[in-house]
C-alpha positions in Angstrom: 92.5 64.1 110.3 90.2 65.7 107.8 91.6 68.0 105.2 90.4 71.7 105.2 89.0 73.0 102.0 91.0 75.6 100.1 89.4 79.0 99.7 90.4 81.1 96.7 90.1 84.6 98.2 91.1 86.3 94.8 88.1 84.6 93.1 85.8 85.8 95.9 87.0 89.4 95.5 86.9 89.3 91.7 83.3 87.9 91.9 82.1 90.8 93.9 80.1 93.5 92.1 80.7 97.3 92.4 78.3 98.2 95.3 77.3 101.6 96.5 79.3 101.0 99.6 82.5 100.4 97.6 81.9 103.6 95.6 81.4 105.6 98.8 84.6 104.1 100.2 86.7 105.0 97.2 85.3 108.5 97.2 86.0 108.9 100.9 89.6 107.7 100.5 90.1 110.0 97.5 88.9 113.0 99.6 91.2 112.1 102.5 94.2 111.8 100.1 93.3 115.1 98.4 93.1 116.9 101.7 96.4 115.5 102.9 98.1 116.5 99.7 96.5 120.0 99.8 97.7 120.5 103.4 101.3 119.7 102.4 101.1 122.1 99.4 99.3 124.9 101.2 102.1 125.3 103.8 104.6 126.1 100.9 102.5 129.1 99.9 102.0 130.2 103.5 105.6 129.8 104.5 106.9 133.3 103.5 104.1 134.9 105.6 104.7 132.6 108.5 108.4 133.2 108.4 108.1 137.0 108.3 105.4 137.1 110.9 107.1 134.9 113.5 110.6 136.1 112.5 111.9 132.6 111.8 115.1 131.7 110.1 115.3 129.3 107.1 116.6 126.6 109.4 113.6 126.9 111.6 111.2 126.8 108.6 113.0 123.6 107.5 112.1 122.1 110.9 108.5 123.1 110.4 108.4 121.3 107.1 110.2 118.3 108.5 107.9 117.9 111.4 104.9 118.1 109.0 106.4 115.2 107.0 107.2 113.3 110.2 103.6 113.7 111.4 102.4 112.4 108.1 104.7 109.4 108.3 103.5 108.6 111.9 99.9 109.1 110.9 100.3 106.8 107.9 
């Protein structure tokens, strides 16, 4: 049986240069992360208006925030 050669994946990754594709990929991931964080923070500012408009209790608003976090967890 012949022995398979060992491939050092870390060396291959470290040997790669910073290509325009990688820069675009990092920028895209940063935008996605920013939008997800903005969404989670925006609801806290909109919550008083939503609560008064829909006549929701604090417990119901807690469920709204919880379901938002659950959706983020499932999406992640």
